[in-house]
C-alpha distance (Angstrom), angle and dihedral (degrees) to the residues before:
residue distance angle dihedral
M1 . . .
D2 3.79 . .
T3 3.81 89.6 .
L4 3.81 92.2 52.1
Y5 3.80 90.1 49.1
A6 3.81 91.8 49.2
F7 3.81 91.6 49.0
F8 3.81 103.8 40.1
V9 3.81 105.9 23.9
A10 3.81 112.0 23.3
P11 3.85 96.7 61.0
F12 3.79 92.2 54.5
L13 3.78 91.4 47.2
D14 3.81 88.9 51.9
I15 3.81 90.2 51.4
A16 3.80 91.1 50.2
D17 3.82 92.0 48.1
S18 3.84 95.0 48.0
P19 3.81 109.6 26.7
V20 3.82 92.9 158.5
F21 3.80 91.3 56.6
F22 3.81 89.5 48.1
I23 3.81 90.1 52.8
E24 3.81 90.0 51.4
V25 3.82 90.4 50.9
V26 3.81 90.3 50.7
I27 3.80 91.7 48.2
G28 3.80 89.6 50.7
G29 3.79 88.7 50.9
L30 3.80 91.6 49.7
S31 3.79 89.4 52.1
A32 3.81 91.9 51.9
G33 3.80 89.9 44.9
V34 3.79 91.9 54.3
M35 3.80 89.5 53.2
Y36 3.81 90.8 51.6
S37 3.80 90.2 47.4
L38 3.79 93.0 54.9
V39 3.80 89.2 60.3
A40 3.81 93.7 41.4
L41 3.82 90.5 55.2
G42 3.80 90.0 65.8
F43 3.80 90.8 52.6
V44 3.81 91.1 50.5
L45 3.81 91.8 51.7
I46 3.80 94.0 53.7
F47 3.80 93.4 41.3
K48 3.82 91.9 51.8
A49 3.80 90.2 52.5
S50 3.80 100.7 41.9
G51 3.80 108.7 9.2
V52 3.81 89.4 -121.5
F53 3.79 130.8 121.1
N54 3.82 103.7 -120.9
F55 3.78 104.2 -140.1
A56 3.81 89.6 -176.1
Q57 3.82 95.7 65.5
G58 3.80 94.2 94.1
V59 3.80 90.2 49.8
L60 3.82 89.6 49.0
A61 3.82 88.1 59.0
L62 3.81 89.8 48.6
F63 3.81 93.0 47.0
A64 3.82 91.8 48.6
A65 3.81 91.8 50.1
L66 3.82 92.0 46.9
T67 3.79 91.4 49.6
L68 3.80 92.1 48.5
V69 3.80 92.9 50.5
G70 3.80 90.0 45.5
F71 3.81 92.0 54.7
M72 3.80 91.2 46.8
D73 3.81 90.5 50.2
W74 3.81 87.1 58.2
G75 3.80 87.9 61.8
I76 3.79 96.6 -102.4
P77 3.84 112.3 147.8
A78 3.81 114.1 -105.8
P79 3.85 98.3 -113.1
I80 3.81 92.0 50.5
A81 3.82 90.7 43.7
V82 3.81 90.0 54.3
L83 3.81 91.3 51.5
M84 3.80 91.3 47.0
T85 3.81 90.7 50.1
A86 3.80 90.3 49.8
A87 3.81 88.4 53.1
V88 3.81 89.8 50.2
M89 3.81 90.5 53.1
V90 3.81 90.9 51.7
V91 3.82 91.2 49.7
L92 3.80 88.7 47.7
A93 3.81 89.9 52.6
Y94 3.81 90.2 53.1
A95 3.80 90.8 49.0
I96 3.81 91.7 49.6
E97 3.80 91.3 52.3
R98 3.78 93.5 43.8
L99 3.79 98.3 45.7
V100 3.82 103.4 29.3
L101 3.80 119.3 11.8
R102 3.81 97.1 42.5
H103 3.80 89.2 65.0
L104 3.81 94.9 48.0
V105 3.81 102.3 57.4
N106 3.84 111.1 142.9
Q107 3.80 92.1 5.3
E108 3.79 121.5 138.2
Q109 3.81 116.1 -80.8
I110 3.80 91.8 -116.9
I111 3.82 89.0 60.3
L112 3.81 91.4 51.9
F113 3.80 89.9 47.2
M114 3.80 92.0 51.6
S115 3.80 89.4 49.8
T116 3.82 89.8 57.0
L117 3.80 88.9 48.7
G118 3.79 90.8 54.8
L119 3.79 90.1 44.2
A120 3.80 90.2 54.4
Y121 3.79 93.1 55.5
F122 3.80 91.7 44.2
L123 3.82 93.8 51.8
E124 3.79 91.6 45.5
G125 3.80 90.4 53.4
L126 3.82 91.7 44.0
G127 3.80 91.2 51.9
D128 3.79 90.5 49.7
T129 3.81 91.3 49.9
L130 3.81 95.6 46.9
W131 3.80 102.1 38.8
G132 3.81 107.5 15.9
S133 3.80 131.1 -114.0
N134 3.81 101.0 -97.5
V135 3.80 120.7 112.7
K136 3.80 111.2 -93.5
R137 3.80 130.5 -157.6
L138 3.79 116.9 -128.9
D139 3.80 116.6 -159.2
L140 3.80 118.8 171.9
G141 3.77 94.4 161.1
I142 3.80 94.8 -97.7
P143 3.82 105.3 157.7
E144 3.79 115.2 -115.3
A145 3.80 100.7 -179.7
S146 3.81 120.9 122.4
F147 3.76 128.4 -132.3
E148 3.79 134.1 -173.1
I149 3.81 130.1 -119.1
Q150 3.80 118.3 -179.4
G151 3.79 89.5 -20.8
V152 3.82 93.5 -51.8
L153 3.81 117.5 119.0
L154 3.80 115.6 -133.9
N155 3.79 126.5 -171.9
Q156 3.81 119.9 -140.6
F157 3.80 93.3 -145.8
E158 3.80 90.8 54.9
L159 3.80 90.4 51.8
V160 3.82 90.8 50.6
A161 3.81 90.5 50.2
A162 3.80 91.1 49.4
A163 3.81 91.9 48.7
S164 3.82 90.6 48.8
A165 3.80 92.3 51.4
A166 3.80 92.8 46.8
T167 3.80 91.2 50.2
M168 3.80 92.7 49.2
V169 3.81 92.1 48.9
A170 3.80 91.2 51.6
V171 3.80 93.1 47.7
L172 3.81 94.0 45.6
A173 3.81 92.3 46.8
V174 3.80 90.1 54.8
F175 3.80 90.5 43.5
F176 3.82 94.1 54.2
H177 3.79 99.3 40.2
R178 3.81 105.5 30.1
T179 3.81 105.4 38.1
R180 3.79 133.2 71.0
V181 3.80 90.7 -127.3
G182 3.80 90.9 54.2
R183 3.80 92.2 51.7
A184 3.79 89.6 47.0
L185 3.81 89.4 53.2
R186 3.77 91.2 56.8
A187 3.81 90.8 48.6
V188 3.80 91.5 51.0
A189 3.81 90.7 51.4
D190 3.81 91.1 53.8
D191 3.81 97.3 50.7
H192 3.81 129.3 -11.3
Q193 3.80 94.9 -160.5
A194 3.81 94.5 46.7
A195 3.81 90.5 48.7
L196 3.81 90.4 52.3
S197 3.82 91.7 47.8
V198 3.82 92.5 58.4
G199 3.79 93.3 49.2
I200 3.81 102.4 -97.1
P201 3.84 107.5 149.4
L202 3.79 100.2 -128.5
K203 3.80 94.5 -171.9
S204 3.80 93.4 53.4
I205 3.81 91.9 44.9
W206 3.79 91.8 54.1
V207 3.80 91.7 49.4
V208 3.80 89.7 52.1
V209 3.80 95.9 47.8
W210 3.80 94.4 45.0
S211 3.80 89.2 48.1
V212 3.81 91.2 52.7
A213 3.81 90.6 45.2
G214 3.81 88.2 51.1
L215 3.80 91.4 52.5
V216 3.81 89.9 48.7
A217 3.81 87.9 49.9
L218 3.81 88.9 51.8
V219 3.81 91.5 55.8
A220 3.80 90.8 46.0
G221 3.80 90.6 47.8
I222 3.81 91.1 50.9
M223 3.79 92.8 50.9
W224 3.80 96.1 43.7
G225 3.80 93.0 40.6
T226 3.81 92.1 50.8
K227 3.78 91.6 48.0
S228 3.81 101.9 44.5
G229 3.81 106.6 7.1
V230 3.79 128.3 -98.6
Q231 3.79 105.2 -74.2
F232 3.77 135.7 143.8
S233 3.79 92.8 -104.2
L234 3.82 84.5 74.4
S235 3.79 87.9 81.9
L236 3.82 89.2 65.6
I237 3.81 92.0 67.6
A238 3.79 84.5 86.4
L239 3.79 87.2 74.4
K240 3.81 92.3 55.9
A241 3.80 90.6 46.7
L242 3.81 90.6 60.3
P243 3.84 96.3 72.4
V244 3.82 88.0 44.0
L245 3.80 89.1 57.9
I246 3.80 92.3 45.8
L247 3.79 90.3 54.8
G248 3.80 98.2 42.3
G249 3.79 99.8 33.2
F250 3.79 129.2 -101.8
T251 3.81 93.0 -108.8
S252 3.81 101.3 44.6
V253 3.81 124.7 92.0
P254 3.83 93.6 -168.1
G255 3.81 87.6 43.9
A256 3.80 90.4 61.0
I257 3.79 89.3 57.8
V258 3.80 96.3 43.4
G259 3.80 91.9 45.2
G260 3.80 91.2 49.9
L261 3.80 92.4 50.3
I262 3.81 92.0 48.9
I263 3.80 91.5 49.7
G264 3.81 93.6 44.5
V265 3.80 96.2 48.7
G266 3.79 93.8 39.1
E267 3.79 96.3 53.4
K268 3.83 94.1 44.8
V269 3.80 94.2 48.6
A270 3.81 91.8 44.0
E271 3.80 92.0 49.4
V272 3.80 94.5 49.5
Y273 3.80 100.8 40.6
W274 3.81 105.1 25.3
G275 3.80 100.1 25.5
P276 3.82 95.4 84.4
V277 3.80 90.7 53.2
L278 3.82 94.6 49.3
G279 3.79 96.7 39.6
G280 3.81 98.2 -98.0
A281 3.82 132.6 -90.9
I282 3.82 91.7 92.6
E283 3.80 88.6 136.7
N284 3.81 90.4 69.1
W285 3.80 96.6 59.4
F286 3.81 107.4 16.9
A287 3.83 94.6 93.4
Y288 3.80 93.3 53.8
V289 3.80 94.3 48.0
L290 3.80 90.4 49.2
A291 3.81 90.2 48.5
L292 3.81 90.1 50.3
G293 3.79 89.6 54.1
F294 3.80 90.4 51.5
L295 3.80 91.6 49.7
L296 3.80 89.4 56.6
V297 3.80 94.4 48.6
R298 3.82 107.0 26.3
P299 3.82 111.8 9.6
Q300 3.82 94.3 179.9
G301 3.83 92.4 57.4
L302 3.78 130.0 -124.6
F303 3.80 96.1 -59.7
G304 3.80 102.4 16.6
E305 3.78 124.2 116.8
K306 3.77 115.3 -103.6
I307 3.78 110.4 -119.1
I308 3.80 114.2 -133.2
E309 3.80 117.4 -171.2
R310 3.78 119.6 -167.4
V311 3.76 116.4 -151.7
């Protein structure tokens, strides 16, 4: 009886007694969710263009952050270093298309997935060779001070991250739905051979989408690197992005944001209010349990397209 009370009643009483603290927990969850969403956006881009889960997206964020810090360590000013890193990501996208994707047109999705797995390990090793494996500090001058509004503490860095994610979602939404390239991307995802037959340049499309995914990875790398330092564990954020994609849908740009916010808020609230009852560490597995529940009820996610196969 005491356990049921602690699980179903006590958390809600705590929320009612300290609403300001609850708001701060939610805001912290939204901040974490935005960070997850920035990584998930890169996965959505690649999936919309090829129908393949790009396992290398987390390593792309790591590689971009390592390259940026490396340029800054050479004494290059931060704005120029960011532009140079963006150029590196575009060149990397061209190399990926030229050396890997060009040879895998019309191959099974599992083959494309395995190619991204190999690419992830290659980029991780390349980053280690070029820039070293020690933890690096990334400082672009993004303010991290906190301020108070109506008793609620807000962090400037979290607001910058939220604004960055919102801007990227708006730009990508316009890109996919209002431009010829965006429409071509959706056609390529549906059928490579059919896209080629109507004159869509598959090679160019893949360069474009991997370039955009690389730029998204750069923003994610900047935010994660500023928050927790540039270290090789950054590549593991791909694992946390997976439940975000399951919730939002693998083909939806807004879904990546909504899914990230749900995961971020859910795990923070669960950890604070239900963690003591369950022994803590809920934050480590909450996202995956929630994603499992969604797979059972709505496999395509909140905003994903329902797949209908005719036999």
